[in-house]
Structure formats: C-alpha cells, structure tokens
N, C-alpha and C positions, 0 to 999 in steps of 0.2 A: 572798387571795395570789396572784396567780397559780403556774401550777407546765408545766410540760413536757414534751412526752411525746417518749419518743425514740424511734425504729430497734431494734428488741426484735433480740437473735442469737435464731432461730429455727432452730438447725442448727450444729452444730459446722465445717463446710464455710464459712458465707456471709461473706461477706465487708461486701454490701449490698443493702437491698432494693426494690425492683420493686413501687409501690403499684398495687392494680390496683382497688382497689374502696372507698371510704368509702363506710361505712352509715351515717356521720351526717352531719350539715351544722353550719355555721359558727353558733353561739347557739341549739346542742339539748343538752338537760343531759340530760348519761354520768351511768348510773348504774355501780356495781363492777358487773365482770362480762358490760357489754351488750356485745352484740359491735361492735366498730368499725370495722376494716376488714380487708379479704383486703387482703396482703403477697407477691406473687410473690418465691420466693427462688431460690437455685443448683440443686431439688431438686422444688420443688409446691410452690401456692397455697395460704398457711399463716392461716386467719383468726386473727384477733388480738383478744379480748376485752379493754377496761376493765379496769384495775388499781384506782381510785379515780376515786370521783365526779368530777364540776363542771363546769361551764360550757363547753362547744368555744367559743370564741373565732373563734379562728385556724389554717388551714392552711398548713401551710408546706411541704409538698411535696404536692404534688395529683395527683394519679391519668395512671398511665403512665407519672410522674416517679419517679427512683430519689436513694436517702440511704444512706449510710456506717452503719455501727452504729454506737449509741450518736450521733449526731445528729439534732438536732431534730424533730422533723416535726406535730406540733403544739403549739397552747398555751390551755392551760386556765386555770378563774379559778375558787373554791369560790363566788364572791358574783355576780348576773350582771349586775349594772350596774356591776364592779369594774373597771377603769382599767389595760388594760395598756400605756398608750403609756408607750414607755420601758423597758417589763421587756424582759433580753435574755435570749433564751432556752438552756437550760443545754446547753452544749457550740456553746456562739459564744462569742469569744472578743473582747473588750470591747479597744478601739484604745487603746496608751497613753499617757494623755495628756504622756509624759517624752518622746515622738516629735516631733521635731524634722520640721516642716512638712517637704516634698517641692513640687517643682514637676509638675505633671501632667506624664505620659510621651507627647508623640504619635504620634496613632495610625501612623503612617509609621514612627516609629522603634522602635517596638513587638516586641521580639523572638516571632517566634510559638511557645504554652507547647509544650513535647517532648510528643509524643504518648502516649499509656500500653505497656504491652505488656504483651502473655501470658505473658511467658516473654526466649527473648535479644535484646540490640536487634537490631531488625530497621530495613530504611530502613524514612524514612516514604514515605506513600504519594504523589504526586507524581503526577497529571494531565497527560495532555500536550495542549500545547492543540490544538482545534481547525483541520484544513484549513479555507482560507477557502473558502467554495462562492461564483460567482457568480450574481448572484439574489436574489429570497427573500430572507428571513433564516429559514434551516432547511427549507429546499425546492433541492430542483435545481431549475438555471436547464432551460428548453426546450430543447432537442438539433436546431439544422437538418440537414437528411441534407444534404449540397453534394454533387455529383453532374455529372457532365455530362452533354448533350444523349441523346446515343444511349446510356448506360448508363440513363439514365431511360429511354428507350425501350422499351428490354429488359425492365427488370421490369418494365413494365406489361403487355406482352405474354407474360412467363411466369409472371407474380405471383411477384416479386422479394419480400424486405422488406431494403431497402433501410438501414434501421437496425441492420440485422444480419451490418452488414460497415463493415473498419477500409477506407478507400479508399488509394490508395496515390501519389495524384498531388500535386501542389500543395496544401500546404494540410491536407492528408487529402482528397479532393478522389473521390469513385470513379469509378474510370474504369468501360472495357467488361471491360476481364482481371480485376478484383476482384470483379464479379460470379461465378465460381464455387465464391465460399467464400460465396453469400448463401445463405439459408434463404427457404423458400415460405412466405408468407403466410399465417398462421394455424396453424401446425403448433408453436410455442410460441405459446401467449396470453399474453401478460405489461399484466398493465392499466396503459397511459403514461396513463393518469389520475390511477394514486395515486403521491404523494410524501409522505419521508417527515415525521412532523409534529414530528419535537425536531434542533437541529442536531447534526454528526457529531464523537460526544466527550463527547457529555452524559451525566450522571452525577448519584446520590446514595450518601450514606450514610447507612447503618442502622442505629442503633445495637443494639448484643448485646444480649438480653436474659440478666436476673440468671444462670439457666443455660446460655443459651449460653459469657459470658464463662467460668465454670466447668470449662467443657467444652473451652472452647478455650484454658483455661492448663494444665488436666490431663492432655492428650489430647501438646500440644506439649513438658512435662516427659517422660512417657509415652516420646514416641521421640527425646527428646534422650539422656536417662541412660538408658532400659534399650535395654540393648543385642538385638536381637528377631533372630528365626530364627525361620525358616516351613518345616513337615510338611505335604506337602500326598496326600492320599487318596481316589481314585476308587475307590467304591463300585457294587456294583449293588440297586439301589432296589428292582425287579421284588417282591418277597416284601413291601418294608414297602407299596407299592401296593394289592399283592393283600391285605393282614393291617387294611390300612383301610377294605376296600371288603366285609374280612364283618364286619365290626367294626358297621359301619355298620349292616350286613344285619338285624342282632339290633339295633338303635336306639343304637347304644353308640357318643359322639357324640370321639371320637379322632385328634385331629391328628397330621402329620404334626412337628410339631414336638413335640405329649407324646412319642416317639418317640424323638424324639431330646436330649431331656430326659433319662426316666426309661434311655436307655442308657450315654448319661455323667456318670449319678452311680452307675450299677454299674462303669462302669471304673475312677472315682476310688476306688470304695471298693478293688478290686484292685492300681488304683495311684498310692498313697497321696502318692508325692510326683511326679506334676503337683497333687492339693488345695493346694498351698503359697502363700506369700505372702513376701514380702522385704522386711526392716525396714530401707531405707537409711542409717537412723543408728545403728544401731548393726551393720553389714552383720552382719544375721544373716537364720536362713534362719525362716518363721514353721512350723511345721507344723498346718494345722487339723485338725481333732478331731473334725467333722460335715464331709459334704457339704452345702452350701446352697449352691445354682446359679442367679448370677442372669441372667437373659436379657434384652437389651435392647429398650424399646419404644421405638418411634419416634413423637415428640412435635411443636407447633408452634415450640415452643419450641431444640427438642432431642435428642437422647435422655436414659434415663433406663433404671434395671434395677430394678427387683423380683426379689426374692430370694423360691425355693423352698427355706423351713429341710429338711433333715434329705432330703435329697430319692430317695436311696435307697432310704427306710424310707416313698415312697408310692409307690402302686400307678399305672396311666392314666390312670384315672378322677379318681382324685385331684390328680393332676399338674395334669390338662386345667382341671378345678373352678378349681382354685387359681390358675393363672395365668391363666385368665380373668375372672377375678375383680381379679386384681392389675392384669391389665393398662385393663381398664374405671376402676378407681379412681388410676391413673396417667395418663388422658384426661382423669379430670376434677379431676385436683387435687388429687386427694384421701389420697394415703399418708403413713402413717403413718413417721417413721425407720426403725424400725425394721424399716419393710417393706424399703427400699431401702438399709440403707446399712450397707455391710459384703458377707460372701458371697466364697468360698474358688474361684471354678471362675464364666468368664462365658461366655453363647452369643450369639451377632448372626446373626440368620437371616438373609439376601434370596433367599429361596425363590422366597414369594411377588410378585418384582418380576421373575421368571424371569432372574438373577443366573447364568454357568456359575460365577464363582467370585468369593472378594477378599479382598484380607490386611485382613483386622481388627485395629487397635491396645491394645494391653495395658490393663485400665485397675488402676492399681495402688492396694493393696496387694499383688494376683493380680501372680501370674506364666507367665498363661495363660488363651488366650481363643480358641473354638473359631468359625470363620467358615464358616456352612453355603447352601449357594448352592441352584439349586433345581437339578429334577428336570429331566433330559433328553432326549428322543428318541435317541438313534444307537447306532449298530453297535456289538456290542461282542462275542467270539469267546468261543463255547457248541462243549465236542466238535469244537474242533479246525473250526469254521465259523462264518464271520460268518454273526450272525442282529437282528434287530435285535430293542434293550435300554433301559433306561431309569437312568438311573445318576447320584449324586449327590457331589457336592464336596465336600471336607469337610478344610478348613485351620488347621492348629493355628500361632496366635502364642504363639510362646515367648519367656521370660524365658531368656537365659546362662546367667547368674549364678547361678542356681539347677537349669534341666533344662539337660541334652547333649539330643543328637540319637538319642540309642538309646531313652534312654527320650519322648522323648516318638512315635519310630517304635512303640514296646511299646501305647505306650496308643491312638494310632492302630488298630493291629492288631486290639488288643478291643474295638476298636468299630467298626470293621468284620463281626470276628465276631458284636456281639447285633444293628449292625440288618439283615446278611442273613441273619441267621436270627432272624427278631424275635417269632417267638413267644417264648424266652427272656423276655422285658418285659413276656409275661400272666404271666408264674409265682412 
C-alpha cells in the first residue's frame, strides 16, 4: 500500500524545511535507516534517514524547494509495482464532494495574495514604474552634441570635450560662453561605448532561506518588543596586541576574539546580573547559573551562534580550539542542536571587516549582546601627551527590562580592566 513521507520537525523553532539534496531517486528501494535526504532548517542542514523501508515512487518537493512541517514531500509504496494512482498524500485534504461548483475567477479579477510578513504588518513592496527611455530597449540612446560653429572651433583648438558641458543656448545649444565650464579631452576617461544591459528600475525578488526567515522574524520581534539601550566603551588595545604576538612567538595560536571571549566570561562571572534572560510570557527574569557564551558566525544563508559552554572555566587555548571547531562545523552545516541552542550571553565581532563600531540586536531570551569593532590606529593621550595608539570599541546592547545603565557600565569597566591587562586572562 502507498504511504507518505512528510517534512519532519528537526528543531524546536523549525516551521518549514528546504530540501537541500535527495540521496535517493524515484523508483529506488529505500531500506529503513538509509540516508534519504538533507534538509536545510532555520539553524543547519541536517541529514534525514528513512524510518521505514519501501519504494520511492514520487518526489513531491524537489531540491531547493520548501515545505511546512508535516507536509508531504514524497510518496512510497510497499510493493514496487503497486499503483499510486488516485492516492492522496497524507496532509493534503481532498476536496469535499458536497461543495457546489463555482465559476472560475478570471485572472484580471483575482485579488493578489496577501504577502507573508515576519512580524508587524508592513506595506507590500510595490516597484516604481521605470522611466521611458528613448532608443533601444534597456539602453540609452546616443546623445548628439549640439553646438555653435564658433564653439566647435574653439573646442577643437583647446582640446575641450563638448559632451562635458550643458549648453545655455536655444534647445540646449552650446555657445562660446559655455566653454568656460568644459573639461579637457582625456581628463575623465568615460567609456562611451558601454551601455546598461538592464532597463532602469529592473529588479528580481530572492526568496529567503529557512535560516534567513527565522533571523528576520526573531530580530524584528527583538527590535519591536525589547527596549534596547546601548553603552559604549573605547579601550586601549596595545597590551592585547603585544600579548598575542608573545604567544605567537611561543607557537601558541590565540586570536583577539579568544581574548574577548575569555574576558567576557570572567566579567559575567563577576557580574551575574548581565548573565540573564527574560521570559516574556511570565514576565520573569531568568538567572543563568552557568556562563555559556554564544559567538556569532557568518554563513552564506545568515548568522548562527554556536555556544562555548561554561566558558569561564576554560583557558585561552581551550576556547580557541573549541571556537574554531564550532565555526567550521557551522560553515559545513553540521552543528548539533545543543551546540547552537541556548546560551546566556552573545558576542558579535566585526573587527575582521575593519568596522569601527556598530550596534548589535539582542538575541532573545538573552538580555545583552556585545558588539566588537576593529582595532584602530589613532592618536591617544598618555602621560599628558598625544601619541600614536591602538583602540578597540566595545558596545553593549542591553534589554532595559532587566539591565539598567549602571549595571551595563560596571560590566564594561570590568571588561576594560581585563582586556587592558590581558595577562590576567592567562592565569
């Protein structure tokens, strides 16, 4: 008899999955436990294995397409030659026979489908009508320069580019007095043979990946419902740079991010009021009893935050090795659920992109996230004199329902003390 395979729920936050790859093709026999397909969820790409044996008769959701939880993705049969004609997959409702027939709606009378939103309703995207251009479709028509004979003669003698000036005469005719604003030929080498390939206003709509959909929804909810405030601190980064070079000379691979993770963990141990979450349903503060630091990792599909558990009990080398391992697994979509779900505090570091500073969005239920900029060469005041220095900008985004300004300030002061005296991080 035929039976249906539906989209499994592979994570608590998963609402739909995208088929990354089918490992079996139609009319293949599949044994229980065989790798059937790979599914991209909101967090990672997960291998899914067959629960029952049977013949894969029809694939309903192709690769790169998506389906909601418990929606049919394939039809199987117990016997190879068994007919599946007339079989309705589980999860697809058959039309009620008692319903009266209705006349089909003409396409021009059909109302547009309401766009799906990721939070509060927003105006639908409405493209502006492109300007009508003369000449060939998608290209600018060539522009003939109109100038008086005297203007042409003077322009030729002085090697002036007539197309670089707007004429003040009738119908835009260039006259002698307009040449005062003309550029010399060759100063600006614009290629006049190049024309745009697309019509003005052209666009395409790119569907969101499952991960990006969840990111869009969660962060919009975060900025909508969490009262963010920000506290910034600029610290002296020279000691951090010096320590890193010393450790490198001893063949110890420690990154600046490792130093920041360790310092944040120690500061959270000292300031447990930052190591908290917020339960918006019960309106209660969640006091995390362990320091589990999430670190944002950039993927092509979006962001994911693998977690270094009990970070305050790990030294710099342990943090470095674990962070590199987690980041690699994240890029390969091989993170397990316990490696990215949870966390008590988050760090987002854009220093490798030479960003001075930025404001990060809190990842609920956490109540704080640390935004780390790049190390910048700039003048600083030391011993009453202005000297070259290296600075690092730290910005703490806080949920004002749980954290007050004084709490955030004392936390950042502790973090500054640790990072400006980084030998304390090696103890």
